[in-house]
N, C-alpha and C positions, 0 to 999 in steps of 0.2 A: 426509375431514376430518382435521385433526391431532388426535392424542390429547391434546394439551395446549391446548385452546381458550383463547385469551386475547383479551378484548375489546380492539379497537383504539381505545383511548381513554386519554388522560392522566388519572390519578387520584392525588391526593395525600391520603393518609389519616392520615399521621403526619408528624412532622419527618423530614427526610432528612439523614443516616441516622436511621432509627427505632430504637426500643429493642431489637428483635430483632437488627437489623444491628449495633448497638453491642455487644451481648453477643457476637455471633459475632466481631466485630473484636477484642474482648478476648482471645478464644481464639486468634485468629490471631497477635496480638502475642506470645503466650506460646509458640507452636508453630512459627511460620514465620519464616524468615530475614528480617531487616530489609532485606536487599538487594532483596527483592521488594516494591516500594512499592505504594501504593494511591491512585490518583487520586481515587476516590470510594468510600469504604468502605460501600457498600450491597451486601448479599449477595443475589444473584439466585437465585430458585428456579425460575422458568420464563419462557419467552419464546415469542413467535410473531409473525411479520410484522415490524412495526417497534416493538413494545412489549416491554419487559422488566419483570418483576414481581419485587419484592424480598421478603424474608422478612416484612416488615411489611404487605404487600399494596399497596404503592405501585406504580402503573403509570407507568413512565417512557417518554417518547418517545425512541427510540434514534437519535441522529444520529452514532453512531460505528461501529456494526455490528462491534463487536469489533476496531476499527481496520481496517475494510475487509474483514473475513472473511466475515460473513454477508450478502454482497451480494445473494444470491438471496432473503434474508429468513430470520428465525429459524425453526427447526423447519419448514422448507419441506416440504410433504407428500411430494413425490417423493424428496427426500433422506432423510426419515425412513423411507419405505418401502424404499428401496434399502439403507439401513443395516440395517434389521431383517431383511430377507431374506438379506443377505450374511453377517451375523454368525451366523446360524443354520446357514449352509452351510460357510463357511470363514473363520475368524477370522485365521489367520496361517500363512504358510509363506514362508520367505525366497525372494524372486523369483529370485535368482541361484543358488539351490539347486534348487528345484522350482517352476517358474513357473506362472502362472495368467492367464486371459484378461483380467481387469479391468485389469491393468497395461498390457497391450498396447493395449486399447481407449482408455485415457486418452491414450497416446502417439499413436495414430492421429488422435484428435480434435485434439490440440494441433498436430500436424504439419499438419493440414488448415487450421487457422484462424489460425495465427501469420503475420505479414507476410512477404512474399517468395514468389516463384514457384519458387524453387530446391528441390531435393530436401532433405528434412529428416528428422531423427531426434530422439528425446527420451529422457531418463532421469529417473527419479523419486526424490525424497527426502522429507524430513519437513517442513522449515521453509524460510522464505525465506533465512535466513542460510546454511543448507546448500546451497541452490541457487546462491547467489552464490559460495560457496567452491568449489563444483564447477565452475562456469562458468570461474572463474579457473584451476583445475587443467587443464581441457580446453583453454583458450586457450594456456596455457604448454606443454602437451604438443604441441599442433598447431604452434606456432611455434618451439619450442625456445628461447624467450626467457622472461624473468622479470618485466620491468617492468610495472606496472599504473598507469594514470592514472585518477583520479577527480576529482570536481568540488566546488568550494566549495558548502556547504550540503547536501551529500549525506548520505544515511543508507543503510547497507547491512546492518546487523545488529549482533549482540553477541558474536560469537566473536572470537578473537584477530585473524584476518585481517580480518573485516568491521568490527570497531570501529576497526581501523587505517585502514579506507577511509572511515569517517565524517568529516565536517567538524568536528563538535562533539565535543570530548572528554568533557565532562560531560553526562549521567551515565554514558555508555556505556563509556568506556575509562579515565578518569582513575584512577590508583592501581592498575591491574591488571597492571603490569609492562611489560616491553619490548613495543613494538608490532611488528607484522610489517614486514619490510623490503620494499624495492622498490615502495613505494606513494607516488605523488606526486599532490598536489592542484593543480588549475588553475582559473582563473576560470570561473564559470558565467554564462550569460545570465540576468539578473535584471531584467526590464524596469522594474520599479518603482524600482529603486535604481541602475541603470546610467545613464550620461549620456543625456539626454532624446532625442537624435537617433540614438543607437546602434542600428543594424539587427542582425538576427539574424546576417547574414553577417559583419558587423564584429565582433560578440561572439565568433563562432566563430574568426575570424582571431586575435583576442586570445588565445584559448585555445590555438590551434594554434601560434602564435609561442612561447608559454610552453612548450608540449610540446617543440618543436624546439630551443629554446635551453636550457631548464632540465633537461629529461628526456633528450632525444635519442632517436633511432630505433634505435640499435644493439642495445639490449636491451629494446625495448618490445613486450610481448606483446599487451596489450589496453587499450582505453579502455572504461570502464564508466560508463554514464550512466542516470539515471532520466529518461524522456521528460517526465514531470511529477514534480518532486521531492515526496516525501511529508513526512517529518518536517521537512524544511527549510522547509516553509511553503507547499506546493502551488504551487511556482514553475513557471510555464509559460514555457519559453524563447521568445524572440522568433521570429517566422516566419523560416525560412531557417537558423536555427542548427543544427538537427539534420541537415538535408540537407548543409550544408557540412562538418560533422563526419564524416558518413557518407562523403562523397566523398573526404575526406582520408585516412581510415583505409583505405578500399579501395585507394586509389592507392599506399599505403605498406605494404601487407601486414600491417596491424595488425588484430586481431580486435576488432570492435565489439560490446559486450555491452549490451543494453538491460535494465535492472533494472525489470521490470514487476510486482514483488511486490505493490505497493499499487495501481498504476494499471491493471492488466490485468483480464481476464475481465469485460468489459462495463461496468466501473466508469465509464468516461469517455464512454459513448455510442458506442463502437466496441469490437470485440473486444479491441483493445489500444490504449493511448495512442500507440504508435508509428505506428498507422494514420493519425493525423491529419495528419502532415506528408509530403506527396508527395516521394519521392526518399530518404526515410530508411529504410534497409534494414539492420537489425542482423544480424550473423552469428549471435549467440546471444541468447536471451531467458531471463530467470529469472522464474519464475511461482510464486505461492503464494497466501496469503490467501484471496481469493474463489473459488478453484477448486473447493472441495468443501463449501460451505455450513456450515462449522464443523469439519469433520474435518481432521486434520493431514496434509497432503500438499503437495509442491512439485515443481517440474520445471525442467530445463534443456532447451530446444528450440532447434535450430539447424541450420545447414548440415550435411548428412550427412557430407561429407568431414572437417569439423572434429570433429563428434561421434564419428566412427569413428577418430580419431587416437589415442585412448587404448587401451592394451592391455587385453584381457579380464581382468576382475578388478580393474581400476584404479578403477572406479566402483561405488558401491553402499552398502549399510548394512543393518543388521538389519531395520529397520522401513520402509525406503524403499519407497513405493508399496504399502503394506499393503492387502490386498484389500478391507477394509471402507471405508477412506478412498478407495480407487480407485473403488469402486462409487458412493460419494457424488459423486465428481468426474464420473463418467459421467452421473449424474442431472442435475447442474448444467449441464454442457456441452451435453447434449441439449436441455435447456430453452431455452438460449440459441439453439441451432440452430433450434428450432421457431418462434422469433419472439416478439416482444413485450418481451423483457427489455432488449435494447439500445435499443429505442424508448422504453421507460419511463425509462431513464437520460437520454435526450435531453429528454423531457418535464420531468423533474426539473430539468435545467439551465435550461430556459426559465423555470420557476417561481422557482427560486432566484436566477437572474441578475436577474430583474425585481425581486424583493423586496429583494435585497442592494444593488442599485444605487440603489433608492429610499432605503434607509438611508444609503448613502454621500452621497447628495445632501442629506440632512437633517442629518447629524451629522458635523462636521469631525474627529471622533476616528477616523473610518474613512478610511484613506489609499488602500486598493486593494481591488478585488473581482477575483478571478481563479479560474481552474479550468475544467474541462470535465465535462460530464455530471453525475453525482452525486458529484463530487470538486471541491468549490468551497470558497473561503476568503475571509475578511476579514482584512486586515492593519490593525492599529490603530497610530495615531501620536499624538504630542502635537499638538493642533490648531495648524495654521499651520506645521507643520514636517514633516519626514520622520523625525523621531526616533522610534525604537520605543517603544511604550507598553505595556509588560508589565503595569503596575498595572491598566490598564483591562481587559485580558484576564483577569487573575486574579479581579477582581471580577465580571465577566460570567459566567465559568465557575461560580463559586460561586452566583450568582443563578440561573442556569439549573438547576443541580443541585438547589437547594433548592425549585425550582418544577416539578420533574418532567420536566426535559429533560436528557438525557445528552449532553453536548457536550464536545469535545476541543480543547485548544490545540495549537499546533505552532510551528515557526519557529526559526531560529537565535537570534533575539532574544526568543523566547517571547511574541511579540506578535501571533500569528495564531490565529484561531478557524477550525477546519476543519469541513466538513460532509461526512460519509461515510454518509448514511442507507442502510438497506437499500432495494433497489429496489422492495420490496413496500409501501413507505410510501404512504399516501394523500395527495392534495393537501391535504385538511383537516388532517391531522396535521402536515404540513410547514408549512402556514401558521400553525397554532397554535404550533408551536415557534418560528417566527420572531417571532410576536407576543410570546412570553415573552422572547426575546432583546431585542427593541426596548424592552420595558418596563425591562429592565436598563440599556440604553444611556441611556434618559431619566433614570435615577437617577444616572448618572455626574456 
């Protein structure tokens, strides 16, 4: 059993945030840069499964999982055990100086379970943004080209290169100086907002035409795409879009990078969201968030010949693939291998899809229900239109937070509520959270 037992129940004992959290927030404002914002200033002391407990003793149902990080559940017993054992044996040694088995084992497991039957290799880093940066480096080294294509509504990180790859400047990049060069944005398949009859293949041709005419192939190293967009609002491209893109990149010698930082590691009811579209075969995948149950680690996995194009010493970093984080990742990946985790994501999709579509049928403020597995979303509109309704989402997020449900917004227009629950969540907790959300919708 976990050493931090937490009853899997919602319990609101003070206002949220309560007095202890408010006091801690005052300390934060005096000590921490204002640049690190706070969506909900409740200060968490412990967590387990799908419940987080704040300093005032409030139990909140977590529908965010640290933005998709604690997919396996908070303080998962196997992860806690792996971390405790590893930290007592080996806390750190730079892998590129004196290596260790845990790093190798993570790479072996990722090579085994990422899409594609080709020979693969991996390399480990710390964060999703680092993985994306290094995937671009690898693609550029392999192709001897520079250009990068990304998509409208995309999110890839907060470093100079990755915020330059984001669709939305605020708050990730505005005011931070010159953006990285050689990055071009092209139209994404967005079924809710595309012309009603547009197919995935047609949306792909629109993007490809833009690439060929606006960007050109002469210096194009890679196309980077999220198979399901995360911060952009959980946009699932129309069927056929990803395959057509894959076919085009492979026919033209362009490296196809799938950014699976948020959508990977069983989140969507498959090992990776890329697995959902037959014929979509990325050359490289970027992996982070849910891979290690809360420990910081990320990876680039891909075709061996592309991964080996970089000279020795060209990839790495002091903490990349740290042995403690790697041990946690092995614990997570082996649990998924053992069965039950992916199946639970599929069960959550069935429950969420049914409940959310019921809400859509009842409330015209909901324009769209979309997603896969435990990565679902509602897009809110002004009733009778497709105009984004940010005000509704702002009110609903506050309502849920004050009633003990931790929920997140998303979307280019800030009009999406996303559901990223830990897969350890029970049906009862999930239904209770949706009941709280519906009570808020009724008040709109």
